[in-house]
N, C-alpha and C positions, 0 to 999 in steps of 0.2 A: 562491591565487586567491580564497578565501574572505575573506582579510584585505583584498585589493584591493577586492572588491565592497563589504564593509562600510564601507571608507573612503569610496568614492564615494557610497554610500547616504547616509552622514553629511553630506557635501557637498550632496546633493540635500534633505535635511531642512531645511539651513539657507539654501535658496536666497533666501528672502525678506530675510534679514540681508544675504546678499551684495548683493542688488540695490539695497538702501537705502544700504549703506556705499559702494558704487560710485558712486552718485549724490552722496552727501556728498563723496567724495573729489573729484569733479569740481568741485563747488562750491567746495571748500575750495583748490583750486589757483588759482583765478581771484578768490578773495574779496578784495575791496578795490582791484580794478584796473579802470581805464576800459575797457581793450580785451576783457576777459573771454575767450571762447573764441578771439578773434582771435589771441591770443598763441600758441595751440597750431598757428596757421597761418603766422604771420609768420617764425618761425624755420626752419621747413621751406622755406618759399619762397625765403628768402634764400640758402639752401643750394642750392637748385634753380637760382636765377639765376647764382649763382657757377659751377657746374658747367657751365651751359649756355654761359656766356660763355667759359670757358676751352676747353672742349672743342668747342663749335659755332662760335663766333666765331674763337677763337685758333688752335686745332689743327685746325679744320674737319673734326672725326671724322663720318664718315657710316657707320653701321651697315649691315650686309648688308640688301639689299632696298630700299635708299632710304628707309628709314623715318627720320624726324627723330630726332636724339639725344636730345631732351628727352622724347620719348615713351617709348622704350626705357628710359631712365634712370629715369623716374617709376615704371615698372612693377617696376623693381627696388628702388628706393628706399622706396616706400610700405610693403611688408611688412617691410623692414628697420628702418625707423623704429619701427613697432609693436612688433617683435621686441626691438629694444635697449631701448626705454622700458619694457616690461614687465620685462626682466631687470633693469634698474637699479633701478626702484622696488620691485620684489618682493624684491630681495636685502636691502634694508634694511627690509623690512615688519616684521618681528618686532622689531627695535630701535627703529622708530619708533612702535611700538604696545605699549610694555612695559606700559602700565597695562592692556591687554586681556590680553596674554600671561601675565601674573601671576595672572589670574583662572582658576581651574581649571575653571569652567564654559564658558569661551569656547573656541569651537572655532578655534584658531590656524590650521588648515589651509586656511581660507577666505580668509585675508588675500591670498596670491598671486593668487587668482582674483579678488578685489576690484580689484586693481590692473590686471589683465588687462582686465576689463570697463571700466574708466576709460580705459585706453588706446585702447579701440576708438573712442572720440570722435574722436580725432585721425585714426585711420584712415578713417573715414566722411567727414570733411572733406576729407582728401587724395584720396579716391576721387573726390569731386565735382569737384575740381580736375582729376583725371585725364581724367574724362569731358569736361570743358571744352576741355582741350588735344587731346583725341581729335577732337572736333568741328571745333576751329580747323585741324586737319591733314587734315580730309576722311577721317578713318577712321571708317567706319560702325560703328554698334552691330550686334552679332552674338548669336546664340544662345550662342556660345562664352563670352560675357561671364559668363553664368551659373556658369561653372566657378569663378568667384571664390569661391562659397560653400564648395566643397570645398577649395581651397587655404587659405582663411582658417581653416577648420576644422583642417587639418593645421598651420597655424601656430600655432594656440592650444593645441592637444595638446602640441606640441614645446616651446613657451614655458612651459607650465605645468609640465611635467615638470622642466625645468631650474630654475624658479623655486623649486620645492620644494626641490631640492637645494641651491641656492645660499643661500636664505634661511636654511635650517636650519643650514648650514656657516658663515655669517657670523656667527651668534651665538656661536661658539666661536672663529673665526679671523677677525678684523676685516680680515686682508689680503685676504680674498675679495673684498670690496667696493671695496677700493682697487685690486685688480688687475684688476676686471671691465672697466674702462674701456680698459685697454691690450689685453686680450683682443679685445674688441668691435671696437677699431680694426684690429686685424690681421685679424680675421675678415671685417670690412667689405671689405678690399682682397683678400682672397683669394676672394670671392664675386663673380661676374660681373655688377656692378651698374653701374659705370662703363665697364668695358671688356666686351668680347663674347669668349665662349670661342672663337670662330672664329679669334682671332689665336694660339691654342696649337696646335701640331702635333697632328694627330689621335692619334697614339700616346701623347701625354702628357695628353690631355684627361681620361681617367679618373681622374687624381689631383684634378682640380678637382671631378668629379662624387662623390668621396668627401665632400665637404663637403655635409652634410644640408640646408643652406639653399639649395644650388644647385637642388634640386628644386622648393623654393617660389618662388624668383625666377623661374625658367624657367617655372613654371606661371601665374605672373602675366602673363608676356610672351606666352605662347602663347594665353592666354585674352583678351587685349586688342589683341595686334599681329598675331602670325602665325596665329591661329586653327586651333589643333591641338587634337584631343580629349585627354582625360585619359590615355588609355591610350597616347598617342604615344610616352611615354618610360616604358613599362611595367617594364622591367628597373630603371631608376633609382627608379621608383616603390616596388618591392619593397624595394629596399635602404634607401630612406628610412622606410618603415613599419616595418621590422625595427629601425632605429636609433631611430625615433620611440617605438615601443611600449617598447622597452627603457629609453630614458631616462625615460619616464612611469611606468613600474613601479618602477625604481630610485628615482625620486623620491618615489614613495609610501611605499616600505619605509624610506628614509633618514629622511624627515620624521616618520613614525610612531616610528621607533626613537629618535629624539633628542627627540621632543616632551616627554617627561616630565622632561627636565633643562633645558628652556628657562627656566622661572621661577627655577630655582635660580641659573642662570648670570647671567641678567639682573637 
């Protein structure tokens, strides 16, 4: 526990470096483009339009309660886009910043956090789009919308723990970065984002709930569509935080253990 606290304290001490690097990362992504930040919106919007056309116009899917498909889909897609972007960028963080990693004085553990903060820009933009869609579908703003902060925090902790594990492992096994896309694709379809868990028989739904990201996706949906409090799924919440904290602590331990060897391998 002392090691964990010392690790987190070290990150806190470098908070100004993390912030400045995150801002620079966002600027670097869109440097030299005419669209700038618009490119972080265009790709997700195209994805949303394709799914909307296929499932709403083509298959005429209607989620339970008569809520438009696009609303429910966005509530699941937004946290997923942030999660997948953080993992993809953070996994290559150490390799992409070899010049910093080889400097013994640089705190390499802050790199995944830098990419996490940079990815939140896309999250903010997509949340604005979600609120516009909610208003267009006459879904009123509610006090439950504030639960977003809790579920976003849960998402960040889960993403950060996995990022430390994957970024450290990718230094030694490049297949980690190559295989991540395949895993994320399978994970996406195993999570009730495009489909609703209600289509699965009750006795088999527990299998889907073993997926930690189910808790986050359902949390976004209950905050903006169904308006249920956080403790509505308290059993799933306890399971999620057990997994979440385990992943976070394991991520800290693995990164700290492998860190002295980064410079030599790179």
